[in-house]
C-alpha positions, 0 to 999 in steps of 0.5 A: 505484540498485540495492539488490536483490541478484540472488540474493534469495529469491522470498519477500523482504519490502520494508517501505517506511518505518521509523517506528512501523508500519515498525519494528513490522512488521520486529520481528514479521516477524523473530520469525516468522522471515520472511526476507529482510527489507529495510527502506527509509527515508531516515532513518538513525536509524530504521534504526539502531534496527533494527540488533539485527534480522536485516534489510537496511536501505537509507537511501533514500527509499522511493518512489524506491527502489520505482520505481528498483528495480522492474525487478529485483523479482519478482512474488512479492516482498511490499511492506509500505506504512509510509509516511504517503502512499498508496504505490501511488499514488506509485509508479505515478505515478513508474513512469509518469513520462515516458509519462503524467501523474498529477494528483491530483484531489479525491475525490468527495464522494458516495463518503463516504456509501457507505463506513462511516467516512472521514477526510481522508488525506494529500495529498487521499486519503481514509482509509476504515474499518469502525471508528471506534475504534483497533483492536487491534495484533494483530487477525486480520482475522476475519469478526466484529470482535474489539471489537464482534462485528459481522460484516463481510459485505462486505470493504472492499476489495470494497466499494471495488471495487464503487464505480460513479461516472460518469466514474471507473474504479476499481482496488483493490489488496487487502492481505493479512495477513502477521501479525495486525495486519500486511498487504502486497501483492505486486509482481505486484499493482503490475505489474497496476495499471501495466498497467491504467493503460497499457491505458486510456491516459487518464481519471479513476481511483479507486485504492484499497489495502484489507485487510478493514477499512481502506483508502485512496482516492486519485482522479486524472486520467491523461493522456498526457505531452506 
């Protein structure tokens, strides 16, 4: 179903998820007078908790919303992932449904020693971080860590992009800060992902989404739909 008005501004931000991180994003961006803001969550009670904010709310599964409404989104629209899954993977899986089959596979074990710190993520994904501690909510993503003082010579998104693993292609979407401790990526970043996958047509992939310090990796196999 189309929930995106045709006249919505190029600067619109879509927050997918209204849990702790999504509601926090909505409040921060509202206070920064970022508009328009659209918050998507299938839990009506979570959306009701945001009724004091100048945001448009949509009671819908976030992934379904993004897949179904993607054709009317603009390249400059921003997506803030705030759901407990790898949103970019779930979106492209749904976007290419009927043309290709994307099936998750185990993230190769040899990746973990190449990353600073890792933890098992949702549904087989791998969480990656430069930190083994909880970062401040308002971290400005500086060159030097505000907690340890350590310099981040190589941003995590670049470290992930440089992964060279036989049998796998790598694609990483960079998350850019919208406010301290809050990031997102553009619709055009997702479009590039889908275009690259359809151009390759088949094979194994490592898909990452990452800011300078934190990210997620998902491995999958893609084949043309039968």
